[in-house]
C-alpha positions as CSV (number, residue, x, y, z in Angstrom):
1,E,7.4,-34.2,-35.2
2,Y,8.5,-34.3,-31.5
3,P,5.8,-32.9,-29.1
4,D,6.5,-29.9,-26.9
5,P,8.4,-31.3,-23.9
6,G,6.0,-29.5,-21.5
7,S,3.0,-31.4,-23.0
8,V,4.2,-35.0,-22.4
9,I,5.7,-37.2,-19.7
10,V,7.6,-40.4,-20.1
11,E,8.9,-41.8,-16.8
12,F,10.1,-45.3,-16.0
13,G,10.1,-45.7,-12.2
14,K,10.2,-49.5,-11.7
15,M,12.7,-52.1,-12.9
16,R,13.2,-55.7,-11.9
17,A,16.2,-57.5,-13.3
18,G,18.5,-60.4,-12.5
19,T,19.1,-62.4,-9.4
20,V,22.6,-61.2,-8.3
21,M,24.5,-57.9,-8.5
22,N,27.6,-59.1,-10.3
23,A,26.1,-60.7,-13.4
24,I,24.3,-59.6,-16.5
25,A,20.6,-60.1,-16.0
26,G,18.9,-62.8,-18.1
27,E,15.6,-61.0,-17.9
28,C,14.4,-57.5,-17.1
29,K,11.0,-55.9,-16.6
30,L,10.8,-52.1,-16.9
31,E,7.6,-50.2,-16.0
32,G,6.6,-46.6,-16.3
33,T,4.0,-44.1,-17.3
34,I,3.3,-42.1,-20.5
35,R,1.1,-39.1,-20.4
36,A,0.3,-36.5,-23.1
37,F,-2.2,-33.7,-23.5
38,K,-2.8,-34.7,-27.1
39,D,-3.7,-38.1,-28.5
40,K,-1.3,-37.5,-31.5
41,D,1.6,-36.9,-29.1
42,L,0.8,-40.1,-27.2
43,K,0.8,-42.1,-30.5
44,F,4.2,-40.4,-31.3
45,L,5.6,-41.5,-27.9
46,K,4.5,-45.0,-28.3
47,K,6.0,-45.2,-31.8
48,L,9.3,-43.8,-30.4
49,I,9.3,-46.4,-27.6
50,D,8.5,-49.2,-30.1
51,V,11.3,-48.2,-32.5
52,T,13.8,-47.7,-29.6
53,A,13.0,-51.1,-28.1
54,L,13.3,-52.8,-31.5
55,Q,16.7,-51.2,-32.2
56,A,18.1,-52.1,-28.8
57,A,16.8,-55.6,-29.1
58,E,18.3,-56.1,-32.6
59,K,21.6,-54.6,-31.5
60,S,22.0,-56.9,-28.5
61,D,20.2,-59.9,-30.0
62,L,17.4,-59.8,-27.4
63,D,13.8,-60.7,-27.3
64,Y,11.4,-58.1,-26.0
65,K,7.7,-57.4,-25.5
66,I,5.9,-54.1,-24.9
67,V,2.6,-54.1,-23.0
68,Y,0.9,-50.7,-22.8
69,G,-1.4,-50.6,-19.8
70,S,-4.5,-48.5,-19.3
71,Y,-4.8,-45.2,-20.9
72,Y,-6.9,-42.3,-19.6
73,H,-7.6,-39.2,-21.6
74,H,-6.4,-36.0,-20.0
75,V,-9.1,-33.9,-18.4
76,K,-10.5,-31.1,-20.7
77,N,-12.1,-28.4,-18.6
78,S,-14.9,-26.5,-20.3
79,S,-14.0,-22.8,-20.5
80,K,-17.7,-22.0,-19.9
81,L,-17.9,-24.1,-16.8
82,L,-14.5,-22.7,-15.6
83,T,-15.9,-19.2,-15.9
84,K,-18.9,-20.2,-13.8
85,L,-16.6,-21.7,-11.2
86,K,-14.7,-18.5,-10.9
87,Q,-17.9,-16.5,-10.6
88,T,-19.1,-18.9,-7.9
89,A,-15.9,-18.7,-5.9
90,T,-16.1,-14.9,-6.0
91,Q,-19.8,-15.0,-5.0
92,L,-19.0,-17.4,-2.0
93,D,-15.9,-15.3,-1.0
94,L,-13.5,-18.2,-1.7
95,L,-9.9,-18.0,-2.8
96,F,-9.7,-19.1,-6.4
97,K,-6.3,-20.1,-7.7
98,E,-6.1,-21.2,-11.3
99,S,-3.4,-23.9,-11.9
100,D,-1.5,-24.8,-14.9
101,Q,-2.7,-27.7,-17.0
102,E,-1.9,-30.9,-15.1
103,F,-1.3,-34.4,-16.1
104,T,-4.3,-35.7,-14.2
105,G,-4.9,-39.0,-16.0
106,E,-8.2,-39.3,-14.3
107,D,-10.9,-41.6,-15.6
108,F,-13.0,-38.4,-15.5
109,G,-11.0,-37.4,-18.6
110,F,-13.0,-40.0,-20.5
111,F,-16.2,-38.1,-19.8
112,T,-14.7,-34.7,-20.6
113,H,-13.9,-36.0,-24.1
114,L,-17.5,-36.8,-24.6
115,Y,-19.3,-34.2,-22.6
116,S,-18.6,-30.7,-21.3
117,G,-17.0,-31.1,-17.8
118,L,-15.0,-29.4,-15.1
119,L,-12.5,-30.9,-12.7
120,F,-11.3,-28.8,-9.8
121,W,-9.6,-29.2,-6.5
122,L,-11.0,-27.9,-3.3
123,G,-7.7,-27.5,-1.5
124,T,-8.5,-30.3,0.9
125,N,-5.0,-31.1,2.2
126,T,-2.8,-28.7,4.1
127,G,-0.1,-31.3,4.6
128,D,-1.5,-32.8,7.8
129,N,-3.7,-35.3,6.1
130,E,-2.9,-38.5,4.2
131,D,-1.9,-38.3,0.5
132,L,-4.8,-38.2,-1.9
133,H,-4.2,-41.8,-3.1
134,S,-3.8,-43.2,0.4
135,S,-6.4,-45.7,1.6
136,R,-6.6,-43.6,4.8
137,Y,-7.2,-40.3,3.0
138,L,-10.2,-38.3,4.2
139,P,-10.9,-34.6,3.3
140,S,-11.1,-32.1,6.0
141,P,-14.7,-31.9,7.3
142,E,-14.8,-28.1,6.7
143,V,-14.1,-28.5,3.0
144,I,-17.0,-30.9,2.4
145,K,-19.5,-28.1,3.1
146,I,-17.6,-25.8,0.8
147,G,-17.7,-28.4,-1.9
148,V,-21.5,-28.8,-1.4
149,D,-22.0,-25.0,-1.5
150,I,-19.9,-24.7,-4.8
151,F,-21.8,-27.5,-6.5
152,W,-25.2,-26.1,-5.4
153,E,-24.4,-22.6,-6.8
154,L,-23.0,-24.1,-10.0
155,L,-26.2,-26.1,-10.4
156,K,-28.3,-22.9,-10.0
157,K,-26.4,-21.2,-12.8
158,K,-27.6,-21.7,-16.3
């Protein structure tokens, strides 16, 4: 059964093939990402990719190899901890904006599948800072104190 399209991502963003523009490439490497909120949907997507690659290879008499890279569980926020975060934001007079579920393939997701956890953003970038994954990224100094205050209040709640 196909997963809900809003609960998965399959994107191929990098391809290297051939040596000239006017000849069929003798070799091609295609790279991308697969994300899913549910493990069963990820297994379905991998099976679909495997079958599609096999069918294309058989039709065109090609060799192929699929290498699946690292996989990170999606982050599962604890509803109990999320409620505490909302209360803390109100208590500290902070703006709280709940986002839709995101495809954050954080390594933190590994822990939230074993333990109760909570991942949230502090709103550290207003567009004038480097991108989050840049080696030059630094959060705004003002937000560090806010983060400390939030964590301190969360720790005090039982």
